[in-house]
N, C-alpha and C positions, 0 to 999 in steps of 0.2 A: 449680470454677475460673470465674471471670468470663470471658465471651466476649471475644477479642481480635480486633478487625477492622482491616483495612488494605486499601489499594488496591495492586494490582500493575499496573505500567505499564512500558513500554519503547519504545525506537525513536521518540523524538520527531523526530529528525533535524532539529533547529533549523538554519536557514541553507540548507536544501536548495535548489538553484538551479532545479531543474524545466526543465532546458535543452531537454528534447525537446518541450516545449509551446510554443505561440505566446506572445510577449511579453505579449499582452493577458490570457492566462490566468494567468501566473505569479505576478503580484502577490497576488492573493487566495489562491492556494495557499500562498504563503509566510507570508501573515499568518495562515491558519487553523492553521499549524503552531505559531506563536507562541501564539496564542490557546488551544491545547490545554492549556497550563499551567493557566490559570484554569479551564478546564472540568474538569480532573482534579481541582483542589481543590474545585470545586463537587460533584463525584461523590463525593469523600470525606466531605464534609458531609452529603450525602444518605444515605450508607451508615453514618454514625456512626463513621467512622474518623478517627484523628488522625495516621496515618502512611501515606506513600506511597512504595513501593519502585520505583526506577527501574533497570530491569535493562539498562542500557547503551544506547549510541548517543543520548545526549541531543542531542548535536551531529552534524551530517552530516559534518563533517570535522575534523581536528586543528588547522585554522587558520581558525575561524570569524571573520568581521568584528567589530570591536569593538561595533558596535551589536547584533549577534546575541547575544553572550554577556552584554554589560551589561544589555540589556533583559530577557534570560532570568532573570538574578539578581534583577532588580527585580520581576519577576512571581512568581518563587518566595517572595520576601520579603514580597510583598503578601498571601499566602495565610495569613492569621493562624490560628493555631490548628492548623496542619499542620506536620508535620516530613517533610522529603523526605530519602531515603536513596539516594545515587546512586552507581553504579559505572561506570567507563569501559567502553565496548565496543570493537568492532573499528574503527569509524569515528573514534572519539575516544578512542584508547588512551591509556595512562599515557605513551607515548612522546611525546605532546604536552605536553611539560613547560612550554612557555610558556603555553599555555591553561590548565592546571590551577594553576599558580603564580598566575595572574591570578585564578582562581575562588577559591583559598584566600584571597587578599588581600582580595577584595571580597564574598565570599559572605555572605549574611544569616545570622543565628543559626539559622534554622530549615532550613538547607541543609547536609547532611552528605556531604562527598565521602569515599568510602571508597577508599583507595589500596593497602591491604595486605590480605592474606588471613589474616585472624584475627578471632576472634569479637568482635562489638560489641554492647553491651547497648542494645537500643532502649528498653526500659522494664524495671523490675524484673520478672525471670521470664521475659523475652522476649530471646532472643539471636539475632542475624543473623550468619550465615556467608556472607561475601561472596567472590566470585572476579572481582576486577577484572582487566582484560586489560592486560598489561604492554606488548604491542605488537599490531599488527594481525593477525598470524598467530602465535599463541603456539606452535602445534605440539604441545600436549598438553592434556589434560584438566585444567583448572584447579580442577575440583572434587574432585580425588582427595585432598585434604587433609582434606575434611570429616568422613569417618567417624571419624578419630582425634582431631578437634578437641575439646578439653575444655571442658566447660560445667558450671556448678553443678548439682547434683542438683535435679530437678524443673524445670529450665529448659525452656521451650518453644523449640525450635530451627527457625530459618527460614534457607533458603538462597536466595542471590541470585547469578544467573550469567548469562553471555551467550555463546551458541553453539549448536551443534546437538546435540540428542539424537538425532533421527532424521536421517541424512544424506540431505537432500532430493534431492541430485544423484546419489548413488550407493548403495553397498551398506551403509554404516554402519560401515566397518572403519577409518576414519580415526582416528588416535590422538587427535586433539583432540575426538572426538565424546563428549559427556557420557553416560554409561550411563543407560538409561531407568529403571534402578531406584536411581538415586542418592538419592533421598528416603528410600527404605527402608534402604539400606546405611548412610546417614549419620544415621539417626534423626531425619529432618527432619519437622516437622508439614506443611511446605509447601516446595516449591522453585520460586522465581519466576524465570522464564526470559525472556531477550530475544534478538533476532536475527531470528526469523521474524516476518514482518509481519502474519500473520493469526492470529486466536485459535485455539489448538490445544491440547486436553487431552492430556497424556501419560499421566495416570493421575489418580486422585482427589486426589493430593497434589503434582502436578507439572503445569506447563503454560506455554504462551506466551500472554501478554496481547494480543499483536498491538500495532500502532501506534494511538495515540489519533486519528490522523488519517491515513487511507489516502493513498498517493502514487502509485498505478498501478492498472491493470486487473486485476492478478493477484489482488487480494483485493477483492472486490465489497461494495457496501453502504457504511456508514459505519464509521469506525474506532471503537475503544473500549478499555476497560480492564476489569480484573477486580476485583470486590469479593470479598474472602475473609474468611470468619468462622471462627475456630477456637474450639471450645468443647469441653473435654474431649478425647475421641478423635475427635470429629466434626469434620468440614471441609465448609463450604459455600462454593461458588464461583459467583458470578453475574456475567455479562457486563454492563457497563454502557455504553451508547452515548455517545460523546463527539465524534464527527466531525461537521463542517459539511458536508463533501462527500460525496455519494452517487454511488458509481461503479458503472457497469454495462457489462458486456461481453456483447454480444448477437449471437447468429447468426441471420441471416436467410436462410432457404433458399427459394429461388425455382425455379419451373418456367415454361415458356412459357405455361402455362395459368393462372398464378397471377394473382390480382388484387393486383398488386404494391403499388399505393398503399395499398391497404387493409391489406395485410400489414405495411407499413412503419408505418402508423398505429397498428396494434395492438401492434407491438413497442416503440414509443416509450413509456417509462415516465412516471408522474407527470402532473400536470395543473397549469395555472395557474402561480403564482408560485414554486412549489416547484422547478420545472424549472431556476431560475436557479443552484440549488446542485448540479446533476447534470453529471456527465461520462460521456459514452457513447463506446464504441467499437462501431460497427455493422459487422459482417463479413458481406457478402453472398456467397452460394455458389449454384451452379446455373447455369441458363440463362434468359434472357429475351429477348423480341423487341426490335427496335431501338427501336420507339416506346415501349415500356414502359420501357426503360432511360433514355430521354430525360425521361419523366415522373418516374421515380425521382430523377434528377438534380435535377429542379426541385423535387420535394417535399423533398429534402435541404436544398436552399438555402432553402427556406421555413421549415424546422424549425430550422436550425442557430442562428439568433439567439435562440432561446427557451431554450437550455442554456448552461451556463457553457463547455462544450466538447463538440463533437460530432465525432468522428473517423469519416469514411465510408471503409470499405475494400472496394473492389469488384475487387480483383485476382483474386479466385477466381470471378468472375461473367462467364460467357461470354454471347455475344450471337448470337441466330439471325437470319440476314438471309434475305430472300426477294426476288424480282424487284421486288415493290412497294416494298420498302424502298429498293432502288436507284433506282427511279423518283422516290421522294421526295427523293433527293439531285439527281439530274438525269435527264432522259430522254434527253439527247443531248449531244454535245459533249465538251470535254476533261475537264470535272468527271465525266461519266459514264464516260469511259474510265479515269480514276483510281480511281472507285469500283469498277469491275469488276476491275480489277487488284488492288486491296487485297483485294476479296472472293476472288478466286481464290488469292491468297497466303495468306489467312487460312484457307482450307479445305484446301489441298493442299501448302502450303510446308513447309519444314524447320521443326522445332519451335520454334525461336527466332524465325524468320521469321513463323510463325503468330501468335505472342504480339504482335510489333511490328505486323503488318498489322492484326490484330483492333483493337488499341488505337487505331491511325490511322483505321481505318473508323469506329469508335465516335466518334471525335473529329470526323471530317468530318460524319458524320450529325448530331451535336449542334450544330455550327457552322451547318450549312445550316438545319436545322429551327428552331434558335434565331433565325434571321434572318427567318424567314417572319412576315408580318404576321398 
C-alpha cells in the first residue's frame, strides 16, 4: 500500500484575547495564532501531506468576531493543494449554530466542516471517523460509536476527537473521558486528539498534537503539530515545530551567598534578536540580602525590554536585613524609626503582618537606595 501522510493539529484558538497579558503583548500573540494556519500548510507541504486534521477548538469561543472567522476562512482557502478536515471542540462546539452556519456559507472548497458522527472518506481507501462536540460539556465519550462504525473492507480508518483520554485533573473515571485503547478497539490506524495543548503520545497510534502556537507557560518552548505517516501496519509520528513564540518558565533559586546577578544572567535564555520572540516567567525563591534584591530589580528592568514579555515573580523570595541595611535607609530620624518598626514586624509579627512588613521594608529600601546619587 502507498504511504498515506497527513498533519494532525488542534487547538488553534483563533481570536483568543490573552487578557492576562499587557496590551502591548497581546497584539503579536493574536496575530501569531492567525499565522499558524499558513505555517501548518507549509508544514504539510514539507511533509508531503495533502490533508490536515484539525481536532477541535479552531476558534477560542462560540462567538468569534467577523474578522476572526472571515480571515481564518481566507487563510484556509489560500492553502492550495491542502484539504482541511475540521471538527468543533468544547470552545467552539456545534451549539454555536450562528458561527458554523456562517462557516458553511463562506467556507472555501478545501475546508470540510464535519458536524456528524459518521464515517467520511478523505480519499479512496481512507475513512475518517469524527467525533464533533455537540455542546461544550457533552457528558459522555463521543468516540464510543467508532468500534461498530462500518467502513469498506480494506479501508484505513482514522479517528478525530476532542477531549480527555487521561483525566489530567483527576482519576480518569469521568464518563466523558476517551478510553486510552480506543484506537485498538475501533480498529483505527491512528486517533488524532485535541484539547490538551501540549504534545503527548497516548500510544503508537494515538496522541495529542498540542497547539501550533502556545498560549501560556504551562507548555514551554514553541508550539507544533504532528506529521503522521501510515504505511502498511507501520505508523511514524514526527513533531514539527510551527510556533513563533518561545515560552520559558524558569525557577531561580537564590541564597544570601548567591551571585544573584550572575545567576539571573545565566538563567535568561537566548541571545540577540531571538529574544524578541520569547516570553519568560521567572519565579525567584530562597533568600537574598537587601542590596542583592535591589540589584536584581535593576537587572530585571534592564533585561525586560529585550524580550516580548518578561514576568518577574518574587513573591516567594525573602530578604535578609542587617543593621547595615537599616543604616543604608537612614541612620536616624523618622525614616530610621519606620525602618526599625518594619524590621521588627517582619521578623516577629503575625504571619500576615510579616509578609506585609517585609514587602514594605523591601519597597522602602528600594526607594531610598534608588534615590541615592
